N, C-alpha and C positions, 0 to 999 in steps of 0.2 A: 767322713761319713760314708763315702762310696765303698771303702774297703771294709766297713763294719759288716759283720754277719748278723742276720736276723735274730739268731739265737742269743746273741750278746745284747741286743737291744730290747727284744720283746715286742709284742703286738702293739701296745699303746704308743711307744716311742716311734715305731715305724709309721703308724697312722698319723701321728702329729707331724712327723717329717714330711710324709707324702702330701699332707694337706697344704704345706707351704709351697708345694709345686703346682697346686691346682689353680685353675682359672676360676676365681671365686665369684659367685653370683651375689650381688648386694641385696637381692630380694630374699636370700636364704637367711633366716633369722636365728637358727638354733646353734650353728657352729658344730663343734664336736659333742654330740649328745646321742640319746637313744634313737632319735629319728631326725630326718631333715625336714624342714618346714619352709616352704617357699610361698611368698606373698604373690598371689595371682592378681588380685585387685583389692580394693580397700577392705572388704569384708569377707574375703575368701582366701584360704590357705591350702596349699597342696602338701600332704604329708607323704614321705617316702622312706622305705627302709629295705635293705637287702641283707640277708644272712646266709651262711653256708654251713654244710656238714660234709665231712669226708669220712669214709669208713675207717681209715687208718688212724685218725686223730680224735674223732668225736663220738664214735659209736661203739659201745661195748659189744664184743663178739656174740654175746648171748641175747642181744636185743632182736626181737622179731621185726620183720620188714614192715608190718602194719604199724607198729609203734614208731618206726623211723619216720614214716609219713606224717603221723600225728604230731610227733615232736618237731619236725621241720616247720610245720605251720605254727605251732604253739610258740616256738622261740621268737618268731617275728611278731606275732600278735602281742606278745608280752611287752615288747618295746612300745607299741601303740597304746597298750593299757597304761603303761607308766606315764604317758603324756596325756591321757584322756582324750585320745583321738580315735574315732571309729574307722576301722578299715573297710574298704569297699571291695577290692579284688586283688588278685595276685597273679604273678607269672612264675613258673618253676622251670629251672634249667637242670637237666639231668645228664651227667657224664657217666658212661658205663662201659665196662669191657665188652668186647663183642661176644664173648662166650657166656654172658650173664643169662640167667633163665628169665623168660618172659613172665612166668608166674611170680617171681620175686619182685619185678618191677610193678606188676599189677598190684601186689600187696602194698607196696609203698604208696601207690596212688589211691588205694582204698582207704589207707590211713589218712591221706591228704583230704579225701572227700569227707570222711567222718569229721575231721577237725573243721573243715570249711562249713559243714552244716551246723556244728556246735557253735562256732563263733559268728555264723551268719555272714560269711564272706565268700566271694566267688573265685573260682579258678578260671582265669580268662584264656590262658594258653601258656606258651613257654618255648623251650628249645630242647633238643635231644642231640647228644654228641657222643663220640667214642673216646675212651681214655683208659689208663692203666688200672684205675680203681673207681668205685662208685663215689661220685661227688654230686651233691645236691645244692642248688641255690634257690632261694625263695625271695622274690621281690614283691613287696606289698605297697599298695597305694590307698590313700584315704584323703578326705577333705574335712576342713573345720572352719567355722566362722569365729572361733574363739582365738583371740590374739594373746591371751594370757595363759599360754601353755607353760607349765612348770618346767624349769631347766634344772640341770645338776648344780647350777651356780646360784640358786635362789634361796638357799637357807639363810635365815636371819637369827642373830643372837636373841635368845628367848623362845625360839621355836621348840616344840617337843617333837620327838622322832618316833615314828610308828612303822609297823609293817602290816601287810595284809594277811599274814599267816606265820606259821611256825617254820623253823629251820631244823635241820639235823637228820631228817629221814634220808636225804640223798647222801649225807655223810656215811650213814650206815650202809647204804646200797653200794657205795664205792668200796667200803671195807669188805663187804661180802663178795663182790664180783671181782675186784682187783687184787685183794690180799687174802682171799680165802677164809675170812673170819666166819666162824660158825655162830649163828644166832638161833638159840633154841626156841624162842618165842616165835612160832610160825606166823601169827597175826602181824607182829611187828615186822618180821622179815618181808612178808607180802606187801605191807604198806610201804616199806622202804623201796622195794623194787618197783612198785607202781608209781611212787613219787618220781623215780628217775626215768622210767620208761614212758609213763603216761601223765606228764605234768599238765596242769591247767593254768592258763594265763588268766590273770585277774582283770579281765576286760570290763566286766560290769562294774566292779568296784572303782577301777581307774576312771572310767567315763563319768561316773557320778561324783566322785571326789573333785575332779577338775571342773565339771559343770557347776558345782555348788561353790566354787571358789575357795576351797578349804586348804589347798596345797601351795606351799611356797617352793619346795624343791622335791624332786622325785627321781627315781632311777629303777630300772629293772635289775633284779638281784641275781641274774643268772651267772655272773662271774664270781659269786660268793659274797657272804655278808661283810667280811672285813674289807674287801675291795670296794664294795658298793658304798659303805660308810666313808671310806677314805676318799672316794671320788667326789662325793658331795662336800666333804670337809675341805678338800684342797681347792676345788673349783669355787666354793662359796667363801673361801678364806676365813673359816671358822673352826672351832674345836667341837667335836662331838663326844659327849660323855655317855657311855653305855651303862645303864643302871640295871636293866632287866633283859638279859640276853633271851631272845625268843626261841627257846629250845623246846621242841616237841616232847611232851612228857614221856612217851614211849622210848624215844631216842635217848633222852636223858638217862632213863633207868638202865637201858641196855648198855650204853657207853660206860656208865659207872660200873656195871657188872663186869665189863671187860677191862676194868682198871684203867680206863681212859678218862681224861678230863672232858666232860661234856661241853664246857664253855670253849676250851681250846679247839676241840674237834669241830664244833659248829662254826666257829669264827673262821677257821683256816682251811678246813678240809672238806667243806661242802661245795655248793655251787649247783646251778641249774634248778633251783627251787622255783624260779619264775614268780616270786612274790614281788610286790612293790615296796620299796623303802622310801618313805616320804616324811617331810617335816610340815608341821601345822602351827600357826600362831596360837599361843596359849588361850587367847580369848575365843578362839573358834573350836576349841576342844568339845564344849557342850554340844555344838552342832554335829560334830563328828560322832559323838556317842549316840545322838538321836538317829543318825544315819544307819547305825548298826542294826537296829530293829527293822528299819525299812528294807535293808538289803539282806537281812538275816546273815550278817557277816560279823566277824570280830576283828577289830583293829587292835593290834598289840602294841602297847607303849613300851619302848625300849630305852629311851634316854632323852637327852636335851642338848640344845645347841648353846655354846658359850663363846666368849671371846677367846682367841688363841688359835691354835692350829693342831691338826692331827686328830687321832681318835684314841680315847682312853677307856678302860674298863674300871668301873668302881666296884671293888671287891673288898669286903670287910672294912669299909671306910677308907680304903687307900686306892689311889689311882694307879693302874698298871697300863703302860703303853701298849697299844694294839698295833702290831706290825701290819704293813700293807701286803697282804698275801691273797691270792685268788687264782682262778684259772686265767692263763694268758698264753696264747699261741706263741710258738717258737721257743718258749722257756720250759 
């Protein structure tokens, strides 16, 4: 293993390996999941999460610095949203070249402040250092009294699978920005770029879903729809059958006009939607539907959980195997 290169392993295998070297705290109850959750006392848990962005690997060159700050906060808050835990505050570490412009750094922190105000979470402090490129790290802390936080391994046979929103717009944004694809519909193009540059974490939905006890398993979908579904299926030791891929209607139409398969593109070439993918026991679905009007949100049914393993797509009455693909550092 020591001679293996990170690019041959990929982010997830590296994380799993490094966790075997960690001095594990028996009070941490989540394991490898969206957040860490540490029992402080009988009825109080500490939630923690850190995430990072580097300009060479994570940020399109056309993204403005204000959006960088917004997205840095959103990507961590989304992990809290998936677990239904309210964030309290954060620390931000910034590495920057010495010739960086102060105005650019100010714009990043203006975006951070706007996101903090939106999600009602405080920036407590952080660190500033010098490096060869801009690298941002965001560490968020929260607390909860709820010991029934949904894990990636909580899906049960008979559960139904939902998402908090549509997928596909960021797929279009990547095609536009990285491959130069022309989209004539300016409204759809603007929606796609906004979805990538200014995503919104589903914090309100996640908090309510978990507080009402409706969720068995959940995951933040930022690594892509296929990867998120596979992660739940593998850790829960179940099979997920996709019946209704949650494709945004505008993305579906444009992708089809480009002679691209909307289902394939949305499953495999998206990511960073920051929706929550979650499973609900069938008997609790009526409660879920009542919650939609309360939150003024729409929860999209996409499939079901069965005995077996892996993820399949039900298309024209036949099951097609869904490969495990998504964003993964080092690959």
